[in-house]
N, C-alpha and C positions, 0 to 999 in steps of 0.2 A: 431530479439529476438524471439518478438513478432507479430504478423501480423496478424488485422482482414480483412477480403475479404467482405465487400458487407453483413455485418448482419444482419440480423434482427428479432425482437424477440417481440411478444404480450404474455400480461400478462394481465389477469382480463378481455380481453378484449381491452385491450388499448396495440397502436404501442407505444413501449418504446424505442427501436433501429429499424432505416431506411433503411439498406443498408448503413450502415458505416465503413466506410474503414479507416486507418493506423498504421502505424509502427512505433516500439518502437527498436531502437534501444539498443546494446549490452552495459551495464556500463552508462547508462541515467536514469536519476531520471524523470520521465514521470507523469507528474498531470493530472487529469482527477478532474473539478472541474465544478461548477454548481448547480442553487439551487434545493432545496430539489426533492425530488421523478421524479426527469429526466432519471435516469438510468446509474447514476454511479455507484451503487453496483453492480446492473445485469452486466455491462459490465463489472467489476474486477471479478466477477462470471463465466463468460463465459470464464477465460484465464485458470482454472485450473478444464473446465468442472463441475462446481455444474448448472452448464446451458448450456443447448447446444443450439445452434440460431433454429429458424424455416429455415432460409434461408443464405447461406452464409457458409464461412468458419474461423478458429480463430486456426493460426498455431505458433507453437512455437516451437523456430527455424526452423530444416524441416519434423516437427512432426504435423501433422494435428490434434491438442486434439478433435478438435468438433467430429471427427468419430472414435477416437480411441477406443481400448475397455481389458477391461480383463489385462493381466499385460505389456500392451503396453502403456495405461493410468496411469497405479500404474507408470510404471519409467517414464514416463511425468511429474508427479506429482513430484517426487520427485526433479526437478529444483524446487520448488516454496517452500517459508516462508511464512505465512501467518497472519500477523497481523489483528485480528478483532477489531470491535469497541470498546468492553469494555476489550479486554483483554482477556476474554474467558477461564479462571483461573481454575481449581477444586477445587474448596474451601473446599475440604476434605482432600487436600495437600498442605505443605508448597512451597513457592517460590522455594526451591531448588530440590523439587520432580517434581513441572509443571513443567521444565525444563527440569530435564531430560527425563521426560515420552518419549521424541521422542524417544531417545537411547534405551530407555528402553526394547521399544516396535519394534523395527525397526532395531536393532542392536546385533551383539554378544560380544561389547565392554566389558571385565571386569567392576569390582562397581569403580575400583579406576583410570582409566582409563575415566569412565564417572563422576568421581565425579572432576577430573580434570578438563575438557573441559567446564562441567556447571559451576563450581567457576571462570572459566576463563572468562565465555559470560558474568556472571552476573558482574564482575569486569568492562566489557567495554561498560553495562549500567549504567554502576556507586550504582550498587547493592549490592557490594560482602560483605556486610557486613548483608545481610538481606534475606540472605537463608531460615533461620529456622522460620521465621514466616510465617503466614497465610493470603491464600488472604483478609481477612475481619478484618485485621492487618495495612496493609496500602492504604494508599491514591490512588484516581484514576491517578492520574499522575506513579505512581509505580506499578498500576497493569498493566497500557499499556506499561512501559518499563520491570517489567518481563512476560507479552506476547509477547514482541517482541525479548527477549532472547529466550524463545523457538521457535520462530520463526525461529532465524537463527542457532539454536545450532547443525546443520545438514551442514553447509555452503551452503545453497540453494547458487542457480547460480541467482533466481532473488526473490526478496520479497513485496509481495503486503502488502500494506497499505490502511484498509478501516476506515477512517475517524480518525487519529490517535489522531489529538487534540479535539475532538468532547467531549466536556464537562470539559474541563480542563481551568483553570484562565490563563490569557498569560504568566504571565513566565513562567509555566509548559510547556503552548505549546511552548513557545520558547525554552525551553527544548527538547522538542520531536523534533524537526528542529533539534537542534545538531547530536543529535542523526542519524538523518537519514542522514544528510550531513557526521559525521564520518563515517558510518557501508559503505556507497557508496565509499567513497574516501579511505578506509583501505582493504578491502575488495573485492573494483569494482566489488559491486552486480551490479544487473540494479533494482533499483525502479520504482513498479509504484503506486501513493499516489492518493487514490479517496480522497476531501475533497472540502468542501462547505467556507474554510477560506482558504482567497485568499491571507492575509498577511502571512499564510505560504505557499503558491503554488508558490508565486513571491518569496519569499524566499530561497526556497530548487530547486526548477524546473528548469530543462533544458529544456525544452518546455513542454509549458500547449495547453491544450486543452480542451475548453470546450463544454454542451452536453446542447441542449436546445431543445425541441418540438422534440424529438427521433431522431436529428442530434448533427452532432460535428459545432457549429458555428464561430468556429476558432480553429487555432493550429498554435504557433507561440513559439519563446523565450519569457519569461516574458518583456523585453522592446518592444518590439514590441507588447507583449498581451497589456501591458496597453495604448500603442496608438493607437490599434486597431478603425477605421471606426463604425465598428461593434456596430449597438445600444444596442444590445441583453448584449454584454460584457462591455458597459459601462456603462452600468444602472446596472445592477451584480456590478461593480466598486464601482458605486454610494453610492451601499447600505452599502458597508462595507468602506467608507470614503477614497478611495483611488483615489487620480488624479496621472496624467500625469506623474509630477516630484514630489512623496512622498518619505519616510522615507524609504520604503525599497528598493529605487534604490540607495540612499545614501550607506547602508547597504553594497550592493551587490560592489557596485566601492571602 
């Protein structure tokens, strides 16, 4: 579904990615984790050509998005929904109109059909009764859910999540995790999640890639990741008080 081939990127004189290669399979939840500033969001932005590699290629399906231009780039970007860190809602529109915006701007759908689709999507993210509220009137977790509704309103094949649990309390974070899992199962989307929250990563991920020092230092299933002998991985796990046999494992079983 998504393939990185020897992708390198330098920003501000610092090499962020150095010949990074991996493949994300259709329908999986692929988590990219690591400490702050190691290039997680940079990697995500390459998938939709918000950034272009200095060297190497990024493929989405059979399309090389890192070389795409014009209508070809636009068509490939239509495969994606993107949940930004803060939800990125427009402050002057209520929740309903924020979610409706992609349909109003990019489709010829009649207003009645748009309203039906928006209500169904708000119900899916458990905000069915909150459409008339303004972004300033809802919590951070609700803004994330509204942003997620907007990201999936056009039924994308791939959903990108940039730090979906950042700034949220543990209970709300687990609610977001449950929504990511629900969408993956009910809509069979391919999910790519960037996070530093290992409790989330281990809960929702089919595979986890850890970035550090411009390289992927580990790529494994959650169980293999926790058992990794890589010192960077174990230090990162220890920083979040996760042991080789923790509550995350009991939850998954």
